N, C-alpha and C positions, 0 to 999 in steps of 0.2 A: 596555511601551517599544521602541525598535526594538531591531533589530540593532543590534553594534557599527559603527561606519563602516568599520572593515579591514576583516569579514565581508561588507561591502554591497558594497565595491568590488573584493574579489577576486577578480582574473578567472579563467574557467575555460574551459578547451576543452572544445566540446562531445564529446561521449562516442562518437557516431556516427562523429564524424571520424576519432578514429584506430580503425577498425575498415579491416579490409582487404576488399577486394571482394567477395573468398567470403562472408565474414562478411555484409557488408551484404545480397547476395542472398538468403543463410538467413533474413537476419531479414525481408526485404519478405517472401517466401515465408509467413514464420512469420504475419506480421501479414495476409498478403491472406488465410489461413486461418481466422484467430479473427476479423477483422472480418466475413468470410462467415458466420460461426456465429453470431456475437453478433447478429445483422442478421436471419438464419432464425429463429433462439430469438425475437428480438423479437418477429418477426410471427406464428410459432404456437405458440409456447410451448414448454420445453426438452424435453419428451416425443415431442412431436410430429416431432422431429427427427432423422434419422438419422445417424450419420455419412457414410455414403453419399449422404446429401442433399447433406452438406457439402463434402465429395471434390467431387461432380460441379457444384455451382453455386462453386467455389473453381476448377475446373478442374484440380484435381491427381486422384492413383489413390486408391483407398482405403491405401495400400500406404505413399504416401509423407505423405497424415494421420498416420500411427500412427509417422512416424518425425521429425513435429514434437508430436503431443501424446499420451500412453499413454492417454487417455481421453476422451469426452466430455465428461466431467465435467471434466477437464483444461482445455478448451477456454476453459470460460466461467468457471473460478479461477486459472490462473496469469496470473501478472504479464509484462505486455511485458518482456521478455531485458533490455533500456534501464532501466526500473523500477530496480531495483537496484542500478545505478551512480548513477543520477538522487539516489537515496536516499542511497548513500553521499556524494555532492556535498555535499546537504542537511545532513549529520552535519560533514562537516570544515567547512562553512562557520562552523560552531560553533567559532571560534576558540579557543583556550586563554586568550586577555587576557580573554574575554567574564564582563563579572562581573555579569550578571543572575543574580536567583536562577531555582532550579535548577526550578520547577514555572513561572515564568514561561519557561525557556527550554523546557521540553517543550511547554509548549500554543503556544508558536511552530513548534515541531516538528511538533505533529502537524495544524496547520493547511495547512504544506507540506504533511504527507502527504494531506490531503484533497483539496487541491489536484492534486497528481501523481495523484491517483488518480481524479479527477473524471470523466472518461469511464465508466469501469470501475465503479463504486461503484454508479448505477443498476442496469447490466445485472444484476450479481450481486446484487443484493436484489428483481430481480422472479423473476429463477432462482429465489431462496430460497422463494418467496411460492408458485410453482408449484408446486416440487417441494420442500417440507420437508426431506425428508430427505436433502437435501444441505447443512444449516446445517453438519454436522460439516466437509464438505470446505469450505465459507467461511472457517470460522473457521480453520482448519488454512492456507489460503492465504496471513496474515501472518504463519504462522512463519518464511518468507525472509528477515523483516529483522528478527527476533529477536534474532539473535548483534550485528549491530551495534549496532543500538538497547542491548541490555546493556552491553556493552563502554562506550559513549559514558556510560550513569549511571553506571556505574561511574568511569570518568576525570574525572565531575563530581562526585561525591563525594570523590575525595581520599582516604576515612581507610580504603578496602581493607577495606570491614566488607560482607560478601557477603550478609548477611540481610537487610539496609538494602539494599544494592542490588537483591536478588531483590525486595523489598516495593515498591520505586519503580516497578518494572520491569512486575511484576503489577498492579499498579493503574493505570497507566500507560496500557497497554494496553487493560486492561478499561474506563478510562473512554472511549477511542476507541471502541472495540468499542460501547460501550455508544449511543453518541452514532450512529452510524453502523444501530445496529440502531434505535432509535429514530424517524429520520430515514424521511421521505416520502422515494421517488426523485423523485415527480412534484413534489417543493418544490425550489426553486433551491441552488444550491452556497452562498450566503450563508448559507443558513437551518442546512447543514449547518456551514458552521466555526463559524456562530452555537452549536451545540448542542455541539460540538468544545470550544470555548473555556469552554463550561459547566460542562461535566463536570470536562475537566483545573482548573477553578477550582476547584470542588469537592472533588475526589481530593484535588488539591496543599494547600487548609486542613485536610482530616485527618491528615496526614502531617505539616504544617508545623514539628512542634513533636514530633516523636519523642521517646517516655518513653528515661530515663538505665540 
C-alpha cells in the first residue's frame, strides 16, 4: 500500500537549505575527507590506508582530519551529518492519520532507509569483509537512528506498552540488519530492497498476533 496522499504531498524544505554558510563549509569539508577516505579504502583496502594518506589526498592536515573524525574507523562508519535529519523527515512523513498496519509501515520505512544509505552500505560491507574485527563498529553505526525509531514505534502502537515497543523495535532492526548482512554489495540496490521487504515481512508475521 502506498503512503497516504497527505504524507506523499507534504512539502519539505531540504535540510541543507536552512544551514548557515559556516555549517555548509564544515559539511563540505567533512564530505571531502570522507569521500577521499572511502575512495582510497575501496582502491587499497582498509588496512593499507593511513590517516596521513587520507589527509594528504584530501588536502588537509592530520589535525584537521581529527577535528572531523575521531578515528580512521569513524570515517568509514559515520553517517553524513544530514542523514539523521533526512531520517527524521522520513519519520515525519508518516503522519498520524496513516492507517497502514504497523509492519507495512515499518517495511516502507526501512526500504526508504536502504535507499537513503545506498551509496554508504556497499562501502561499509567491503570494509567489514576486509577487516572482520570492525563488524561491531558497523553494527554500532545504526545506534544514531535508534532513539527516533523507537519513539516512532511507540507512537504507532499507542498502548504505552514498553515491552511490546522494545520487542518490535529490536525485531525490526534485526530484520533490517539481516537483510544488509546477507546482501552482496556487488548486487543491485533493488536486490537489497527486496531482501529488506522479505526480512521485515517475515519478522512482522511472527509478531502479528502477540499473546495476551
